LOBA-541283 format. One line per field, with one value per residue (C-alpha): residue in one letter; x, y, z. Coordinates in Angstrom, 1 decimal, always signed. Example, Ala and Ser with C-alpha at 12.3 -4.5 7.8 and 13.67 -1.06 7.14 Angstrom:
2
residu	c(A  S)
px	c(+12.3  +13.7)
py	c(-4.5  -1.1)
pz	c(+7.8  +7.1)
This chain:
397
residu	c(M  S  I  N  A  Q  T  K  G  A  P  V  T  I  G  D  N  Y  V  I  N  S  K  V  L  N  Q  E  R  E  I  Q  V  H  L  P  S  N  Y  K  D  S  I  T  K  Q  Y  P  V  L  Y  V  V  D  G  Q  D  Y  F  N  P  A  V  S  F  Q  Q  M  I  A  K  R  G  I  V  P  Q  M  I  I  I  G  I  K  T  D  I  V  K  R  R  I  L  F  D  K  N  K  G  A  T  N  F  I  N  F  L  E  N  E  L  I  P  F  I  D  K  N  Y  R  T  S  K  E  K  E  R  L  F  F  G  W  E  M  A  G  G  I  G  I  E  T  I  A  E  K  P  S  L  F  S  G  Y  I  I  P  S  A  T  N  I  R  G  S  R  V  D  S  V  E  K  Y  L  K  N  L  K  K  A  K  T  P  F  L  L  M  T  S  A  P  D  E  S  W  L  N  D  N  Q  K  L  Q  G  F  F  N  K  E  T  Y  H  N  L  N  W  R  F  S  I  L  N  R  E  K  H  H  T  T  P  F  K  T  I  N  E  G  I  I  D  Y  F  H  N  Y  T  P  V  T  F  R  T  L  K  E  Y  E  N  F  G  G  V  E  G  L  K  S  F  Y  K  K  R  G  E  R  F  G  I  S  T  D  I  D  E  V  S  K  M  F  I  L  Y  N  A  V  V  E  N  N  Y  E  R  F  I  Y  Y  E  K  A  F  E  G  H  I  E  K  S  L  N  A  S  W  F  H  R  Y  G  G  F  Y  L  K  H  K  N  L  K  E  A  L  Y  V  Y  K  Y  G  L  Q  K  L  G  D  S  K  L  L  Y  R  G  L  G  D  V  Y  S  R  M  N  K  K  S  K  A  K  K  A  Y  K  K  A  L  K  I  D  P  K  Y  K  Q  A  I  E  G  L  N  R  L  Q)
px	c(+172.7  +174.1  +173.3  +173.2  +175.6  +173.5  +174.9  +176.0  +174.4  +175.6  +176.1  +173.7  +174.9  +172.3  +175.2  +178.9  +181.8  +183.7  +186.4  +186.7  +189.3  +188.2  +190.1  +187.9  +188.3  +191.6  +190.6  +189.3  +185.8  +183.9  +180.6  +178.1  +175.6  +172.7  +171.3  +167.2  +167.0  +165.3  +168.5  +170.0  +166.5  +166.8  +169.4  +167.4  +165.3  +166.6  +166.0  +166.0  +168.4  +168.7  +171.9  +172.0  +174.7  +176.0  +175.7  +177.1  +174.3  +171.5  +171.9  +170.8  +167.4  +166.8  +167.7  +165.0  +162.5  +162.6  +162.9  +159.7  +157.5  +159.0  +157.9  +154.4  +154.0  +153.9  +157.5  +159.4  +162.6  +166.0  +169.5  +170.1  +173.7  +175.2  +178.1  +179.8  +181.2  +183.9  +181.8  +184.6  +185.7  +181.5  +181.4  +184.3  +183.1  +179.7  +180.0  +178.9  +182.5  +184.4  +183.8  +179.9  +180.9  +183.4  +181.4  +178.6  +181.0  +182.3  +178.9  +178.2  +181.5  +182.7  +180.4  +176.5  +178.7  +180.5  +177.5  +175.4  +178.4  +178.3  +175.0  +171.3  +170.3  +167.4  +169.8  +168.6  +165.2  +164.7  +167.7  +166.8  +168.9  +168.3  +170.8  +170.6  +171.9  +174.6  +173.9  +170.2  +172.4  +174.3  +171.1  +169.0  +172.1  +172.1  +168.6  +169.4  +172.1  +172.4  +168.6  +168.5  +171.2  +168.1  +164.9  +163.7  +165.3  +164.3  +166.1  +165.4  +166.7  +169.0  +171.5  +174.1  +171.5  +172.9  +171.1  +172.8  +171.9  +168.0  +168.4  +170.4  +166.9  +164.3  +166.5  +166.0  +162.7  +162.3  +164.0  +161.8  +159.1  +157.5  +160.7  +160.3  +160.9  +162.0  +160.7  +161.3  +159.8  +161.9  +161.1  +162.2  +161.8  +159.2  +162.2  +164.3  +163.7  +166.2  +163.7  +160.6  +161.2  +162.6  +160.2  +162.0  +162.6  +159.0  +157.4  +159.0  +155.9  +153.8  +151.1  +149.6  +152.7  +154.6  +151.6  +153.4  +155.5  +156.2  +157.0  +156.3  +157.8  +156.5  +157.4  +157.4  +155.5  +156.8  +160.4  +163.8  +167.2  +168.1  +165.5  +164.3  +165.8  +164.2  +160.0  +161.7  +163.0  +160.3  +157.8  +160.0  +160.0  +156.5  +155.6  +158.0  +156.6  +153.2  +151.9  +153.7  +151.2  +147.6  +144.5  +142.0  +138.8  +136.1  +133.1  +132.2  +132.0  +135.5  +136.5  +134.2  +135.4  +139.0  +137.7  +135.9  +137.3  +139.3  +140.5  +142.7  +144.0  +145.3  +147.0  +148.1  +149.7  +151.6  +152.3  +153.7  +156.1  +157.4  +158.4  +158.7  +156.4  +152.3  +150.8  +147.6  +144.6  +146.4  +143.8  +143.4  +141.6  +139.5  +138.9  +137.8  +135.8  +134.0  +133.7  +132.4  +129.2  +129.0  +128.5  +126.1  +124.6  +124.6  +124.0  +124.4  +127.5  +128.9  +127.7  +129.5  +132.3  +132.7  +132.3  +134.9  +137.4  +136.9  +138.4  +139.2  +136.8  +138.3  +141.6  +139.9  +142.2  +139.8  +136.6  +135.2  +135.9  +134.0  +131.1  +131.0  +130.5  +128.5  +126.0  +125.8  +124.5  +122.1  +121.0  +120.4  +118.7  +121.5  +121.7  +124.4  +126.1  +126.0  +126.3  +129.4  +131.2  +130.5  +131.5  +134.8  +135.9  +135.6  +137.3  +140.0  +140.5  +139.3  +136.4  +135.3  +132.0  +132.0  +131.4  +129.6  +126.9  +126.2  +126.6  +123.4  +121.6  +122.1  +121.1  +118.0  +116.9  +116.4  +114.5  +116.6  +117.0  +119.1  +121.8  +120.6  +121.0  +123.9  +126.0  +124.8  +125.8  +128.8  +129.3  +128.4  +131.2  +133.5  +132.1  +129.3  +128.0  +127.9  +125.0  +124.0  +124.4  +122.3  +119.8  +120.1  +119.3  +116.7  +114.8  +114.3  +112.4)
py	c(+63.5  +67.3  +70.2  +73.6  +76.3  +79.1  +83.1  +84.8  +87.5  +90.6  +90.2  +90.4  +93.4  +95.4  +98.4  +99.2  +98.6  +101.3  +101.3  +104.4  +104.4  +105.1  +106.7  +106.8  +102.5  +103.1  +100.3  +100.2  +99.8  +98.4  +99.7  +99.0  +101.7  +101.0  +103.6  +104.3  +103.0  +106.9  +108.6  +109.7  +111.2  +113.8  +116.5  +117.9  +114.9  +113.9  +110.4  +108.5  +106.5  +102.8  +102.2  +98.1  +97.1  +93.7  +94.4  +90.5  +89.5  +91.8  +94.5  +92.5  +91.1  +94.8  +96.1  +93.4  +93.9  +98.0  +98.0  +95.4  +97.6  +100.6  +99.7  +99.2  +102.9  +101.5  +103.1  +105.8  +104.4  +104.6  +105.0  +101.7  +101.8  +97.7  +98.6  +94.9  +93.8  +90.7  +88.3  +87.8  +91.6  +92.7  +91.2  +93.4  +96.8  +96.4  +95.5  +98.1  +98.4  +98.0  +99.4  +100.8  +104.2  +104.2  +102.8  +105.5  +108.0  +106.1  +106.3  +109.9  +111.8  +109.2  +107.0  +109.4  +112.4  +111.0  +109.3  +112.9  +114.7  +112.3  +111.2  +113.8  +112.3  +113.5  +113.3  +113.3  +114.6  +110.1  +108.2  +105.0  +102.0  +99.0  +96.3  +93.1  +91.2  +93.4  +96.1  +96.4  +96.7  +99.7  +100.9  +101.1  +103.1  +105.5  +105.9  +107.5  +108.9  +110.4  +110.1  +113.0  +111.0  +108.5  +109.6  +105.3  +102.1  +99.2  +96.6  +92.9  +90.4  +93.0  +91.3  +92.9  +95.4  +95.9  +97.5  +100.6  +101.0  +100.4  +103.2  +105.4  +105.2  +105.4  +108.6  +110.1  +109.3  +111.4  +113.7  +114.4  +117.4  +117.8  +117.1  +114.8  +111.0  +108.4  +105.7  +102.3  +99.1  +96.2  +92.7  +89.0  +85.6  +84.1  +82.0  +85.4  +86.1  +88.4  +90.9  +90.0  +89.8  +92.5  +94.6  +97.7  +97.4  +96.6  +99.9  +101.8  +100.3  +101.2  +103.6  +105.0  +105.9  +107.2  +107.6  +110.2  +108.2  +105.9  +102.6  +99.4  +96.0  +93.2  +89.0  +86.6  +84.1  +82.5  +83.1  +82.3  +84.2  +84.0  +84.6  +87.6  +90.1  +89.5  +89.5  +92.7  +94.6  +94.7  +94.9  +98.1  +99.8  +99.9  +101.2  +104.3  +104.6  +104.2  +107.1  +106.9  +104.8  +106.9  +106.6  +103.4  +103.1  +100.0  +102.9  +106.4  +106.2  +105.3  +108.2  +110.9  +110.1  +110.2  +114.3  +113.7  +115.6  +118.4  +115.6  +113.6  +117.4  +117.9  +114.7  +114.2  +117.6  +116.7  +113.4  +116.0  +117.7  +115.5  +113.1  +115.6  +114.5  +115.7  +117.7  +117.0  +113.9  +111.0  +109.1  +106.5  +107.9  +109.7  +106.7  +104.8  +107.1  +107.0  +103.8  +103.7  +105.2  +103.3  +100.1  +102.0  +103.4  +107.0  +108.7  +112.0  +111.5  +110.8  +114.2  +115.8  +114.0  +113.9  +117.4  +118.2  +115.7  +117.2  +116.2  +112.5  +110.5  +111.9  +109.9  +106.0  +104.2  +101.5  +101.0  +98.7  +102.0  +104.3  +102.1  +101.9  +105.3  +106.3  +102.5  +104.9  +108.2  +106.2  +104.3  +107.6  +108.9  +111.6  +110.6  +113.6  +113.1  +109.1  +110.7  +112.1  +109.4  +106.8  +108.9  +110.3  +106.9  +105.5  +108.9  +108.2  +104.3  +103.3  +100.9  +99.2  +97.2  +97.8  +100.8  +100.6  +98.4  +101.4  +104.0  +102.0  +101.9  +106.0  +106.3  +103.5  +105.3  +108.8  +107.2  +108.0  +104.1  +104.2  +105.8  +102.4  +100.4  +102.1  +101.2  +98.0  +96.8  +98.2  +96.2  +92.5  +94.0  +93.0  +90.0  +89.0  +86.9  +89.6  +89.0  +92.2  +93.9  +91.2  +92.1  +95.4  +95.5  +92.8  +95.6  +98.1  +95.7)
pz	c(-18.0  -18.4  -16.2  -18.7  -16.7  -15.4  -15.9  -13.1  -12.0  -10.2  -6.2  -3.7  -1.5  +1.0  +1.9  +2.5  +4.6  +6.9  +9.4  +11.7  +13.5  +17.6  +19.8  +22.5  +22.0  +21.1  +18.2  +14.7  +14.5  +11.6  +10.8  +8.1  +6.1  +4.3  +2.5  +1.4  -2.6  -2.7  -1.0  -4.5  -6.0  -3.3  -2.0  +0.7  +2.1  +5.6  +7.1  +10.1  +11.2  +12.9  +15.0  +15.2  +17.5  +17.2  +13.1  +12.4  +13.3  +13.3  +10.1  +7.5  +9.7  +10.2  +6.7  +5.2  +7.5  +7.0  +3.1  +2.7  +5.2  +3.6  -0.2  +0.7  +3.2  +6.5  +7.9  +5.9  +4.5  +6.9  +7.3  +8.8  +10.5  +11.9  +14.4  +14.2  +17.1  +18.1  +19.9  +23.3  +23.1  +23.3  +27.2  +28.1  +26.2  +27.0  +30.5  +32.7  +35.5  +32.5  +28.8  +29.0  +29.2  +26.8  +24.0  +24.8  +24.3  +21.1  +19.9  +20.7  +20.1  +17.4  +15.2  +15.3  +14.5  +11.5  +10.0  +10.6  +8.8  +5.9  +4.8  +5.1  +9.3  +11.6  +13.6  +16.6  +15.5  +14.2  +15.3  +16.9  +19.1  +18.2  +21.2  +22.3  +25.3  +26.7  +24.6  +25.5  +29.1  +26.8  +25.9  +29.5  +30.1  +27.5  +28.3  +31.8  +31.9  +27.7  +27.5  +24.4  +22.3  +20.6  +19.9  +20.6  +22.2  +21.2  +23.5  +23.7  +26.8  +28.3  +30.0  +32.6  +34.6  +37.8  +40.5  +39.4  +36.1  +37.5  +40.3  +37.0  +35.4  +38.3  +39.1  +35.6  +35.9  +39.1  +37.6  +34.8  +34.3  +31.0  +29.2  +26.2  +27.0  +23.7  +23.0  +24.4  +23.8  +26.0  +25.0  +26.8  +26.6  +29.0  +31.3  +31.1  +35.0  +35.6  +33.8  +33.9  +37.6  +38.3  +39.7  +40.2  +36.1  +35.5  +38.0  +35.1  +32.6  +35.1  +33.3  +36.2  +38.1  +34.3  +32.5  +30.5  +29.0  +25.9  +27.0  +26.8  +28.1  +26.3  +27.6  +24.3  +24.7  +21.8  +22.0  +23.2  +24.6  +21.2  +19.2  +20.7  +19.3  +15.2  +17.1  +18.4  +15.9  +14.4  +16.7  +17.9  +14.2  +13.4  +17.2  +16.7  +13.7  +14.1  +13.1  +9.5  +8.4  +7.0  +9.0  +8.2  +10.2  +9.8  +10.6  +10.6  +14.0  +14.7  +12.2  +13.4  +17.0  +15.8  +14.6  +11.4  +8.8  +10.9  +13.4  +10.5  +9.4  +12.6  +12.4  +9.1  +9.6  +12.8  +10.1  +7.6  +9.4  +11.3  +8.4  +5.6  +3.6  +2.5  +5.3  +2.9  +4.2  +2.8  -0.5  +0.9  +4.2  +1.7  +0.4  +3.6  +4.7  +1.4  +1.4  +4.7  +3.8  +1.1  +3.4  +6.0  +3.6  +5.1  +1.6  +4.3  +5.6  +1.6  +0.7  +3.6  +2.9  -1.1  -0.2  +1.8  -0.4  -3.3  -6.0  -4.7  -6.9  -9.9  -8.2  -8.5  -9.9  -11.4  -12.4  -9.4  -7.3  -10.1  -10.1  -6.4  -6.1  -9.8  -8.2  -5.0  -6.2  -8.2  -5.6  -3.9  -7.1  -8.0  -11.5  -12.5  -10.4  -10.7  -14.6  -14.0  -12.3  -14.9  -18.1  -16.2  -15.2  -18.8  -20.1  -17.7  -17.7  -20.8  -21.9  -19.0  -19.1  -15.2  -16.0  -19.3  -17.9  -14.9  -17.7  -18.6  -15.3  -15.3  -18.6  -18.5  -15.2  -17.2  -19.4  -22.4  -24.0  -27.1  -24.5  -22.9  -25.5  -27.0  -24.2  -22.6  -26.2  -25.2  -22.1  -24.2  -26.5  -24.5  -22.4  -24.7  -21.4  -18.9  -16.9  -15.8  -18.9  -20.9  -18.2  -18.4  -22.2  -22.3  -19.6  -22.6  -24.8)
């Protein structure tokens, strides 16, 4: 048996390595940099940055997950920075009584300025920290001592949280007035008693006491100490960017409770200003509102939203959506709009048995039999066994 040799392709790369000579730490630090796929498309667009401590372990998972969900429009594209750490030296570097202060100073005074200078970042506006275990302890200390350094913290299975670190967080919260606090997601495995049983720490997540904090603690019931990072980084990215995804609800009532058109305008204005994207109501939101009106057979609200979203129907991308809207107009005897929708869909998309059949239905209701027959026959030319077109043609005999 012989095996044919395969052609070797280009190497797989997801970022670049850099070495920073840190004066604060008195050592060289290796970092990894991943840039968004559309980074070169603009010279002005700024990006959120995710700093991943222990990049040797978590840089690749962070990049892969972020790429996947950004591609689907769930979160914006990000710059991701991996900070490689020696597995032995990290125990000293991240320890509260030994190297933590220096490491935080390295982040603040060397690494972050280097990234902000060389890349188009959103700076402190959208800057995330990820740290597991002892690196999570670093994150807790940073929240208390320099809360504005990062706009969000994702911390699984934090260790080395001695009383002084928790006390410093309590002090920070007591001195809070109306200052904006960073986002925080902390997680643990079920058996991590140093987190789950720490009453003072757990108290920080009490919404009755700290109702204005965007903080959440979650016990990941199916995870262990060494597996919490992967689920947590996924949840943290999605939670932090929760208002990036277009708004969609399952019922018209939910849209009305959201504030209707004005509520959507307000949401998308804030969304656009935050992420540097369009402030217009997203077409996905418009589509779902009109779809709900059709499903609920609420013609009055359908007309109201169709007028508010003028031009949305024409942006439909497939025949089924044109047919859904055209058929709804037809159902409610608005033959003029039904005719317009079917004709526009055919003009935009070309031949479609679904749209020709719908056009035939409209002409039939208008008592224009010759035009109806012609439309049905065009549908049957595409699919000779198309049942609805055959039935429509038979009704005209």
